[in-house]
ZAMARGU-4260 file (C-alpha; in steps of 0.2 Angstrom, whole numbers, plus 5000, padded with zeros to 4 digits):
<rodrens>
0) 4808/4980/5077 | 4789/4977/5080 | 4794/4969/5097 | 4803/4984/5103 | 4793/4998/5093
5) 4775/4999/5088 | 4769/5003/5070 | 4762/5019/5078 | 4779/5024/5085 | 4787/5021/5068
10) 4774/5031/5058 | 4775/5045/5070 | 4794/5046/5069 | 4795/5045/5050 | 4782/5059/5049
15) 4792/5070/5061 | 4808/5067/5052 | 4799/5071/5035 | 4793/5087/5042 | 4811/5092/5048
20) 4819/5089/5031 | 4834/5101/5034 | 4839/5091/5050 | 4835/5074/5042 | 4845/5078/5026
25) 4860/5085/5036 | 4861/5069/5047 | 4859/5057/5033 | 4872/5066/5022 | 4885/5067/5037
30) 4882/5048/5041 | 4883/5043/5022 | 4900/5053/5020 | 4908/5046/5036 | 4901/5028/5034
35) 4905/5028/5016 | 4924/5032/5019 | 4925/5018/5032 | 4917/5006/5020 | 4929/5010/5006
40) 4945/5009/5017 | 4938/4993/5027 | 4935/4984/5010 | 4954/4986/5007 | 4959/4982/5024
45) 4948/4967/5024 | 4953/4960/5008 | 4972/4962/5011 | 4974/4961/5030 | 4959/4952/5038
50) 4953/4938/5026 | 4962/4922/5026 | 4971/4916/5010 | 4959/4905/5000 | 4969/4889/5003
55) 4966/4874/5015 | 4971/4878/5033 | 4980/4894/5027 | 4987/4897/5045 | 4999/4883/5042
60) 5007/4890/5027 | 5024/4899/5029 | 5037/4908/5019 | 5055/4901/5021 | 5067/4915/5018
65) 5086/4915/5018 | 5094/4931/5025 | 5111/4939/5025 | 5110/4955/5035 | 5128/4958/5037
70) 5130/4957/5018 | 5116/4970/5016 | 5103/4957/5011 | 5088/4955/5023 | 5078/4944/5011
75) 5085/4933/4998 | 5072/4920/4994 | 5079/4902/4993 | 5087/4891/4981 | 5084/4875/4972
80) 5097/4866/4982 | 5088/4872/4998 | 5072/4864/4992 | 5080/4847/4989 | 5091/4848/5004
85) 5076/4852/5016 | 5062/4842/5008 | 5058/4828/5020 | 5072/4833/5033 | 5062/4846/5043
90) 5049/4836/5054 | 5039/4852/5057 | 5036/4854/5038 | 5023/4842/5031 | 5026/4848/5014
95) 5037/4860/5005 | 5038/4868/4988 | 5047/4881/4978 | 5039/4894/4965 | 5045/4908/4954
100) 5037/4921/4943 | 5042/4919/4925 | 5035/4923/4908 | 5034/4915/4891 | 5031/4919/4873
105) 5015/4912/4864 | 5006/4916/4848 | 5010/4916/4830 | 5025/4923/4821 | 5022/4942/4817
110) 5010/4944/4832 | 5019/4935/4847 | 5014/4940/4865 | 5022/4937/4881 | 5011/4931/4896
115) 5015/4929/4914 | 5019/4911/4920 | 5025/4902/4936 | 5038/4889/4938 | 5034/4877/4952
120) 5040/4861/4960 | 5029/4845/4960 | 5021/4848/4977 | 5016/4866/4975 | 4997/4863/4974
125) 4997/4849/4987 | 5006/4861/4999 | 4993/4874/4996 | 4979/4861/4997 | 4972/4865/4980
130) 4966/4850/4970 | 4966/4852/4951 | 4950/4853/4941 | 4957/4841/4928 | 4972/4831/4926
135) 4987/4829/4937 | 5002/4839/4944 | 5020/4838/4938 | 5030/4822/4942 | 5048/4821/4948
140) 5054/4815/4931 | 5047/4832/4924 | 5058/4842/4936 | 5073/4837/4924 | 5075/4850/4910
145) 5074/4837/4896 | 5057/4831/4902 | 5049/4847/4907 | 5039/4852/4892 | 5022/4851/4901
150) 5010/4864/4908 | 4995/4866/4920 | 4983/4879/4914 | 4973/4891/4924 | 4954/4891/4921
155) 4955/4907/4911 | 4969/4902/4899 | 4960/4885/4896 | 4944/4895/4891 | 4953/4908/4881
160) 4966/4898/4872 | 4957/4881/4871 | 4939/4887/4871 | 4936/4877/4887 | 4939/4860/4878
165) 4935/4846/4890 | 4947/4835/4881 | 4962/4847/4883 | 4973/4835/4892 | 4986/4829/4880
170) 4984/4844/4868 | 4999/4855/4864 | 5003/4873/4862 | 5019/4883/4858 | 5028/4891/4872
175) 5045/4899/4868 | 5046/4889/4852 | 5043/4872/4860 | 5028/4861/4860 | 5021/4860/4877
180) 5009/4847/4883 | 4994/4851/4894 | 4993/4839/4909 | 4981/4848/4920 | 4969/4862/4923
185) 4966/4872/4939 | 4949/4876/4947 | 4940/4892/4942 | 4945/4907/4953 | 4961/4900/4959
190) 4975/4913/4961 | 4991/4912/4971 | 4993/4928/4981 | 4995/4943/4969 | 5002/4933/4954
195) 4993/4932/4937 | 5001/4918/4928 | 4991/4910/4913 | 4999/4893/4916 | 5012/4884/4927
200) 5028/4876/4921 | 5040/4864/4930 | 5054/4872/4940 | 5066/4860/4931 | 5084/4860/4937
205) 5099/4849/4934 | 5111/4841/4946 | 5123/4856/4946 | 5109/4868/4952 | 5105/4856/4966
210) 5123/4855/4972 | 5130/4862/4989 | 5139/4876/4980 | 5123/4883/4974 | 5114/4883/4991
215) 5114/4902/4991 | 5109/4905/4973 | 5092/4912/4979 | 5080/4914/4965 | 5064/4905/4971
220) 5051/4907/4984 | 5051/4893/4997 | 5034/4888/5003 | 5031/4876/5017 | 5016/4869/5027
225) 5017/4866/5045 | 5014/4848/5051 | 4999/4845/5062 | 5003/4851/5080 | 5019/4860/5074
230) 5022/4878/5078 | 5032/4892/5069 | 5044/4892/5084 | 5047/4873/5083 | 5049/4874/5064
235) 5061/4889/5066 | 5072/4879/5079 | 5073/4864/5067 | 5078/4874/5052 | 5091/4883/5062
240) 5098/4866/5068 | 5098/4860/5050 | 5107/4875/5044 | 5120/4873/5057 | 5123/4855/5052
245) 5125/4859/5034 | 5139/4871/5038 | 5150/4855/5040 | 5150/4853/5021 | 5146/4871/5016
250) 5159/4877/5002 | 5157/4895/5008 | 5155/4892/5027 | 5166/4906/5033 | 5158/4918/5020
255) 5140/4915/5025 | 5144/4915/5043 | 5152/4933/5041 | 5136/4938/5031 | 5125/4933/5046
260) 5116/4919/5036 | 5101/4913/5044 | 5083/4907/5038 | 5068/4916/5043 | 5050/4908/5044
265) 5035/4920/5042 | 5017/4917/5040 | 5013/4917/5022 | 4999/4929/5023 | 5007/4941/5035
270) 5023/4941/5026 | 5015/4945/5009 | 5006/4960/5016 | 5019/4966/5028 | 5024/4981/5018
275) 5007/4989/5017 | 5000/4984/5034 | 5006/5001/5043 | 4998/5012/5029 | 4982/5003/5029
280) 4980/5003/5048 | 4984/5021/5048 | 4971/5025/5035 | 4958/5014/5044 | 4962/5024/5060
285) 4960/5040/5050 | 4942/5036/5044 | 4937/5030/5061 | 4942/5047/5068 | 4932/5055/5054
290) 4917/5044/5059 | 4920/5050/5077 | 4920/5068/5072 | 4904/5066/5062 | 4896/5057/5076
295) 4901/5071/5088 | 4894/5084/5076 | 4877/5074/5075 | 4876/5072/5094 | 4878/5091/5096
300) 4865/5094/5082 | 4853/5081/5091 | 4856/5090/5108 | 4852/5106/5101 | 4836/5099/5093
305) 4832/5090/5110 | 4834/5107/5119 | 4821/5115/5108 | 4809/5101/5112 | 4813/5100/5131
310) 4798/5109/5137 | 4787/5098/5125 | 4795/5082/5133 | 4793/5088/5150 | 4775/5092/5148
315) 4772/5074/5140 | 4781/5067/5155 | 4771/5077/5167 | 4755/5070/5158 | 4761/5052/5161
320) 4774/5048/5147 | 4786/5035/5155 | 4805/5035/5154 | 4804/5019/5144 | 4793/5028/5131
325) 4804/5043/5130 | 4820/5031/5128 | 4811/5020/5115 | 4806/5036/5105 | 4824/5043/5104
330) 4831/5025/5100 | 4819/5023/5086 | 4823/5040/5079 | 4842/5038/5079 | 4841/5020/5073
335) 4831/5025/5058 | 4843/5040/5054 | 4858/5028/5057 | 4852/5014/5046 | 4847/5027/5032
340) 4864/5035/5033 | 4871/5017/5033 | 4862/5013/5017 | 4868/5029/5009 | 4885/5025/5015
345) 4885/5009/5006 | 4883/5018/4990 | 4896/5031/4995 | 4907/5016/5000 | 4905/5008/4983
350) 4910/5024/4974 | 4925/5026/4986 | 4931/5008/4981 | 4931/5013/4963 | 4941/5029/4967
355) 4953/5018/4977 | 4955/5007/4962 | 4959/5022/4951 | 4972/5027/4964 | 4981/5010/4962
360) 4974/4997/4975 | 4978/4983/4962 | 4996/4987/4964 | 4995/4982/4982 | 4998/4964/4988
365) 4982/4955/4986 | 4975/4972/4980 | 4965/4964/4965 | 4954/4955/4978 | 4947/4971/4985
370) 4928/4971/4981 | 4912/4977/4988 | 4903/4962/4994 | 4890/4956/5007 | 4903/4954/5020
375) 4908/4973/5018 | 4890/4978/5018 | 4886/4968/5033 | 4900/4976/5043 | 4895/4993/5037
380) 4877/4991/5043 | 4883/4984/5059 | 4893/5000/5061 | 4878/5010/5057 | 4868/5001/5071
385) 4882/5005/5084 | 4882/5023/5078 | 4863/5024/5080 | 4865/5017/5098 | 4879/5029/5102
390) 4869/5044/5095 | 4855/5040/5106 | 4863/5038/5123 | 4867/5057/5126 | 4850/5062/5120
395) 4842/5050/5131 | 4852/5057/5146 | 4847/5074/5141 | 4829/5070/5140 | 4828/5061/5156
400) 4840/5071/5167 | 4834/5078/5184 | 4816/5082/5189 | 4803/5090/5178 | 4801/5107/5187
405) 4819/5114/5183 | 4816/5109/5165 | 4799/5118/5164 | 4807/5133/5173 | 4822/5133/5161
410) 4810/5134/5146 | 4800/5149/5153 | 4803/5167/5149 | 4820/5171/5156 | 4826/5154/5157
415) 4843/5147/5150 | 4849/5130/5145 | 4856/5120/5159 | 4875/5121/5163 | 4877/5102/5161
420) 4869/5103/5144 | 4881/5117/5139 | 4896/5108/5146 | 4892/5093/5136 | 4890/5102/5120
425) 4906/5112/5123 | 4915/5096/5127 | 4910/5088/5111 | 4917/5104/5102 | 4934/5101/5110
430) 4934/5083/5105 | 4930/5088/5087 | 4944/5101/5086 | 4956/5088/5094 | 4952/5074/5082
435) 4952/5086/5067 | 4969/5092/5073 | 4976/5074/5074 | 4970/5071/5056 | 4976/5087/5049
440) 4993/5084/5057 | 4994/5066/5051 | 4990/5072/5033 | 5003/5085/5035 | 5017/5073/5040
445) 5012/5061/5026 | 5013/5077/5014 | 5030/5082/5020 | 5037/5064/5019 | 5030/5063/5001
450) 5038/5080/4997 | 5055/5074/5003 | 5053/5058/4993 | 5048/5067/4977 | 5063/5079/4979
455) 5075/5065/4980 | 5084/5063/4963 | 5084/5045/4957 | 5102/5047/4950 | 5097/5048/4932
460) 5087/5059/4920 | 5069/5052/4917 | 5063/5064/4904 | 5063/5059/4886 | 5067/5041/4890
465) 5057/5025/4883 | 5060/5008/4891 | 5054/4991/4885 | 5057/4973/4891 | 5063/4959/4880
470) 5065/4941/4885 | 5075/4930/4872 | 5068/4912/4872 | 5081/4898/4876 | 5077/4888/4860
475) 5083/4902/4848 | 5096/4910/4860 | 5103/4897/4871 | 5120/4904/4874 | 5129/4921/4876
480) 5135/4922/4858 | 5117/4921/4851 | 5111/4934/4864 | 5126/4946/4861 | 5123/4945/4842
485) 5105/4949/4844 | 5108/4964/4855 | 5122/4971/4843 | 5109/4970/4828 | 5096/4978/4839
490) 5107/4992/4844 | 5112/4996/4827 | 5094/4996/4820 | 5088/5008/4834 | 5102/5020/4832
495) 5097/5022/4814 | 5079/5027/4819 | 5074/5046/4818 | 5073/5054/4835 | 5084/5042/4844
500) 5099/5051/4852 | 5105/5037/4863 | 5101/5019/4866 | 5107/5005/4878 | 5103/4988/4885
505) 5103/4982/4903 | 5098/4966/4912 | 5093/4976/4928 | 5083/4992/4924 | 5079/5003/4940
510) 5062/5003/4947 | 5057/4986/4938 | 5062/4975/4952 | 5073/4966/4940 | 5090/4971/4948
515) 5101/4956/4954 | 5109/4957/4971 | 5125/4947/4971 | 5140/4944/4982 | 5155/4952/4975
520) 5174/4947/4979 | 5187/4961/4979 | 5205/4957/4974 | 5216/4957/4989 | 5202/4959/5001
525) 5197/4945/5013 | 5181/4947/5022 | 5183/4946/5041 | 5170/4937/5053 | 5165/4955/5059
530) 5164/4962/5041 | 5158/4948/5029 | 5156/4948/5011 | 5144/4961/5004 | 5131/4959/4991
535) 5129/4973/4978 | 5117/4977/4964 | 5124/4969/4948 | 5118/4971/4930 | 5125/4968/4912
540) 5125/4983/4900 | 5129/4986/4882 | 5127/5000/4870 | 5126/5018/4878 | 5116/5013/4893
545) 5122/5025/4905 | 5121/5040/4893 | 5103/5034/4888 | 5098/5034/4906 | 5107/5050/4910
550) 5118/5042/4924 | 5133/5055/4927 | 5151/5050/4925 | 5162/5054/4940 | 5178/5046/4935
555) 5186/5036/4921 | 5174/5031/4907 | 5158/5023/4903 | 5157/5005/4897 | 5156/5004/4878
560) 5149/4991/4866 | 5167/4986/4861 | 5170/4981/4879 | 5160/4965/4875 | 5175/4960/4864
565) 5190/4966/4874 | 5201/4957/4886 | 5204/4959/4900 | 5186/4960/4906 | 5181/4978/4912
570) 5167/4985/4923 | 5160/5001/4930 | 5155/5004/4948 | 5145/5017/4956 | 5150/5030/4969
575) 5143/5020/4984 | 5153/5005/4979 | 5169/5015/4976 | 5167/5024/4993 | 5164/5008/5003
580) 5180/4999/4997 | 5192/5014/4993 | 5187/5029/5003 | 5197/5044/4998 | 5205/5035/4984
585) 5202/5031/4966 | 5193/5015/4961 | 5200/5014/4944 | 5212/5000/4940 | 5206/4989/4955
590) 5199/4972/4951 | 5183/4963/4957 | 5174/4947/4953 | 5155/4943/4953 | 5153/4929/4966
595) 5159/4925/4983 | 5177/4921/4978 | 5189/4931/4968 | 5195/4920/4953 | 5207/4926/4939
600) 5196/4920/4925 | 5181/4930/4932 | 5191/4946/4936 | 5185/4963/4930 | 5195/4979/4930
605) 5186/4994/4935 | 5187/5008/4922 | 5174/5020/4927 | 5164/5027/4942 | 5147/5033/4939
610) 5134/5041/4950 | 5123/5031/4962 | 5106/5026/4956 | 5090/5022/4966 | 5086/5005/4961
615) 5069/5002/4968 | 5063/5016/4980 | 5067/5034/4980 | 5067/5033/4999 | 5081/5020/4999
620) 5096/5026/5009 | 5106/5010/5010 | 5120/5015/4998 | 5122/4997/4994 | 5133/5000/4979
625) 5131/4994/4961 | 5142/4986/4947 | 5139/4987/4929 | 5147/4972/4919 | 5148/4971/4900
630) 5134/4961/4893 | 5145/4947/4888 | 5149/4944/4906 | 5131/4945/4911 | 5122/4939/4896
635) 5105/4937/4903 | 5091/4932/4892 | 5080/4945/4901 | 5084/4963/4897 | 5077/4980/4895
640) 5080/4992/4881 | 5083/5011/4886 | 5080/5024/4872 | 5083/5043/4875 | 5074/5053/4862
645) 5071/5072/4859 | 5053/5068/4856 | 5038/5062/4867 | 5045/5044/4872 | 5028/5035/4869
650) 5030/5040/4850 | 5044/5028/4849 | 5035/5013/4856 | 5029/5007/4839 | 5046/5010/4831
655) 5054/4999/4845 | 5041/4985/4842 | 5043/4985/4823 | 5062/4985/4824 | 5062/4970/4836
660) 5049/4960/4825 | 5060/4964/4810 | 5074/4955/4818 | 5064/4941/4825 | 5045/4939/4820
665) 5042/4928/4836 | 5049/4941/4848 | 5038/4953/4857 | 5042/4969/4867 | 5033/4971/4883
670) 5031/4984/4897 | 5034/4999/4885 | 5034/5014/4897 | 5042/5030/4899 | 5055/5030/4913
675) 5046/5043/4922 | 5031/5031/4923 | 5041/5018/4931 | 5047/5030/4944 | 5029/5037/4947
680) 5022/5019/4948 | 5034/5016/4963 | 5027/5030/4972 | 5009/5024/4972 | 5010/5017/4989
685) 5015/5034/4996 | 5005/5046/4985 | 4988/5038/4988 | 4989/5037/5007 | 4994/5056/5007
690) 4980/5061/4996 | 4967/5051/5005 | 4973/5057/5022 | 4972/5075/5015 | 4954/5072/5010
695) 4949/5065/5026 | 4957/5079/5035 | 4948/5092/5024 | 4931/5084/5028 | 4936/5083/5047
700) 4940/5102/5047 | 4924/5106/5038 | 4914/5095/5051 | 4923/5104/5065 | 4919/5121/5058
705) 4901/5117/5055 | 4899/5109/5073 | 4907/5124/5081 | 4896/5136/5071 | 4880/5126/5075
710) 4883/5125/5094 | 4887/5144/5096 | 4873/5149/5084 | 4861/5139/5095 | 4869/5147/5111
715) 4866/5164/5103 | 4848/5160/5099 | 4845/5153/5117 | 4852/5168/5125 | 4844/5181/5114
720) 4833/5188/5128 | 4848/5189/5140 | 4859/5198/5127 | 4845/5210/5124 | 4843/5214/5143
725) 4862/5216/5145 | 4863/5228/5130 | 4848/5238/5137 | 4857/5240/5153 | 4872/5247/5144
730) 4883/5232/5138 | 4892/5237/5122 | 4892/5226/5106 | 4910/5224/5107 | 4908/5216/5124
735) 4895/5204/5118 | 4906/5200/5103 | 4921/5197/5114 | 4911/5186/5126 | 4906/5173/5112
740) 4923/5174/5103 | 4931/5171/5120 | 4921/5156/5122 | 4925/5149/5105 | 4943/5153/5107
745) 4944/5144/5124 | 4936/5128/5117 | 4948/5129/5102 | 4964/5131/5112 | 4959/5117/5123
750) 4955/5106/5108 | 4972/5111/5100 | 4982/5106/5116 | 4974/5089/5116 | 4976/5088/5097
755) 4995/5091/5099 | 4996/5077/5111 | 4987/5066/5100 | 4997/5071/5085 | 5013/5067/5094
760) 5006/5049/5097 | 5001/5047/5079 | 5018/5053/5073 | 5026/5040/5083 | 5014/5027/5075
765) 5018/5033/5058 | 5037/5032/5059 | 5037/5016/5048 | 5029/5025/5034 | 5037/5042/5035
770) 5054/5047/5026 | 5065/5060/5034 | 5051/5066/5046 | 5051/5064/5065 | 5036/5061/5076
775) 5035/5079/5080 | 5037/5092/5065 | 5035/5110/5072 | 5031/5116/5055 | 5016/5104/5053
780) 5010/5107/5070 | 5011/5126/5068 | 5002/5125/5051 | 4989/5113/5058 | 4985/5125/5072
785) 4985/5140/5060 | 4972/5132/5049 | 4961/5127/5063 | 4962/5144/5071 | 4957/5152/5055
790) 4943/5140/5051 | 4936/5138/5068 | 4937/5156/5073 | 4928/5161/5057 | 4914/5148/5062
795) 4914/5156/5079 | 4914/5174/5073 | 4898/5173/5063 | 4886/5169/5078 | 4896/5180/5089
800) 4894/5195/5077 | 4876/5191/5076 | 4875/5191/5095 | 4883/5209/5095 | 4870/5215/5083
805) 4855/5210/5094 | 4843/5224/5096 | 4837/5226/5114 | 4819/5231/5110 | 4817/5218/5097
810) 4824/5204/5108 | 4812/5209/5122 | 4797/5211/5111 | 4800/5195/5102 | 4802/5185/5117
</rodrens>
C-alpha cells in the first residue's frame, strides 16, 4: 500500500472517515451484510461443487451405473456379477471396485449399538488411491463368505474402540455376534464421499451371486478409475460394446433389451452432487445479485457524498491537485471501506455458515465438509478488493468529469447538480429495483413450489406414528423361519403395550430410502420390445402395517399376519400398479411374481388394492406402482417397525427399545423417529433454499427502498432553493409533490419492466428445482410488483412530501 499511497494519505483518509461516522457505519454494515451472505453460500458451493475430492487424481474416478429407463429405473447401481465380469475386461479402466453402505451391531448384551459400516471389494482403496495407515486391505480369499471375518478400521473407530492401540492389527472385536479380526487402519481424516462408516468389511459373495442370472441384481455402487490417457467417452464406448457382447449369454436378454438397459459412466464427483447443483448455483446467483444491489446502493451514497464535496475538489484542482492525486484519494478511501466491510463480512459469513448448518447442510452430499477456512476467507477478501475498485470507478469519473468552471458554477447560488450525475444516480435506482424484483420473484417461485409440495398428500397419515429400524444379525437369524418367529413375538409384545393402537412391520418404509425397486412379472402378460418389463416398489409387510401407517383400502382387504402361513401366497398392490395393468378393471384375483419371469412357485394372488404412497419424495409423480408381499415371501433381515398411538409418538420410543431388548438383549433399535419427522427431513433441500431466498429478497427490498429514499432525499436538498423560487412564483405543494412522486414512479416502472424480463429468465433457469410452477407465474409477478410499488413509493413519498412543504422564504433565506 505504501508504494501507491503515502502514510499521510492514509492518515487523512482515516481521519475523514472517522469524522463522517454515519456514512462510514452505513457503508461498512451494508458491505458486511452483502459480503457475509456471499461468504456463507460460497462456503457451501465451494465444499460441495468446486473442491476436488480428496483422492489421488480425482478427475479419473467415475461412477458406473446400470440404467433401465423403459422399466422406470433410471439409476440402479450395479451388481456383484458386473464387478467380476468387467474387472480386467474394460481397457479404459485401470482399476474397478464395488462398495455398499451397511451397518453392524457392536457392544455388550443389554446395551448393543448399531454403527454404520461399508462393504467393499479388495481394490476399493487402491482405486481411490488411498494408502492405509497400518496393515493391509482385503485379499481375494476374504471375498468368500466363510473367510470374510476381517475389518479395516477408520482412524476414529481405532481411537475410540481400541484406544489408538499401535498393536491393533490381529486384535478382534464382536460384530453381529462374530469375532472380527482387524487387518488394517485408515489414515486420519479419510472419508468416502458423504458416508460415515466406522469400519469396512469385505463385500463377500458366493458363486451364485457372481453368476450370469444375477447380473441385474443391482445393490452395489460400481467405482472405476480411468486408465492413463483414457477419456470418459472412450470408456463409455468400451462398456457399451462389452454389454452388447454379454447379450449372447444373457439369461434375460429380451427382457433387458425391452427395459432399455444400458450402462452410464459419470464423473464420481459430479454425479454425487448432481441433485443439489441447481439449487446451490441459484443461491449463489441470488447472493451475488444481493451484492450488486448493495454495491449500487453504496455507489449512489458515494455519489451523493461526492456531490457535496464537488466544489471543494474543484477548488483543490484549481490550486494544483492532479488527477492522479484525486484518483488515488478516492481509491484509497473505497479500498479502506471495502476491506473493512470485508473483514466484518467474514464474521457475518461465519455466523451464516452456522445458520446454514442449523438449516441442514450436513444432509446435502458432501455437506459435512462445509467449513469456514482460509480458502473461503481469501476469496471473500478478494471479492472485497474488487468491490472497492468497482465502487471507486464511478466516483473517480464524477470527480474528474469536464472542466472546472461548470463545476464551480454548479455549486454557486442557483446552481443544480449536472444532468449526467442525475442520470447516473437514476440509472442505479432502476438497476436496484430490477435486481430486487428478480430476487423477490425467484423467492416467490420457490415459495409457491414449496407450498404445492407441502400440500401434496403422502398417501398415509403421519400423525401419531412412531417408527424404528431393526436389523437382525445373520448369526442368530440366518433364515426366514427365525426372522418370522422374531417378528411374531415382537408384534405380540407391542400390541400389549398401553397406548399402542396398531403396529406393523415393513422391509421398505417410505422416506427412508430403503424401498426396493424390483422387476415384476404378470401372469399371462409377455413384455413386448416396445413396452418391456417394469420395475415396481416392493416390500415385505406383516402385522397391521397399512393400518398403522394409515394407508387407505380401495378394494379387497389388507394383508394380515396370518397370510404368512397361508397358501397360496397372497399380496396387495397399490392403485398405480392396478391402473397400469388392469385399467377400468379389478386387480383382485390376478397373479404376479417378484422377478423378471413368472414362476408358479413364486406366484402371489392379489387380494387387495390400497392407496398409492409417495416413497421418497412428495414431489414424485412417476406413479411407479408398489407391491406389498407377506413378510414370509420377503423376509428381509432389515425392517422398520411402525406404531400408531393415541399419545405423543416419542413417548413410545423407550417402550419399543425395552421390548426389543427383552426379546433379544443383543439387538438395538435405531432411527427412532415420528413418521412426520421422516417426511419433514425429506423436504430440507426444498425448505432451506426457499427460506434463504426469502431472506435475500427481503434484504434486497430494504436496500432498494433505502437507495431510492437516499437519492430522492438528496435531490430535494439540492433543489431546495429552486423549489422555494417556484413556490414563491405560485407553484402549489401538490404540483411539487407530484413532480418528485412522478420521478420516483417513472424509475420504479422502468425497473419493474426490466425486472419482469429478468424474472422470466430466472424462472427458466429454476425449472429443474420447481414443482408445478412454470417459468412465468402471473400471481408471483403481480405480488412482486405490488410489494415493490408499496415499498419504493413509500420511500419516494417521504422526500417528495418534504419537498412540497418547503417554505419559499425559509429556502431563500437559508440559501
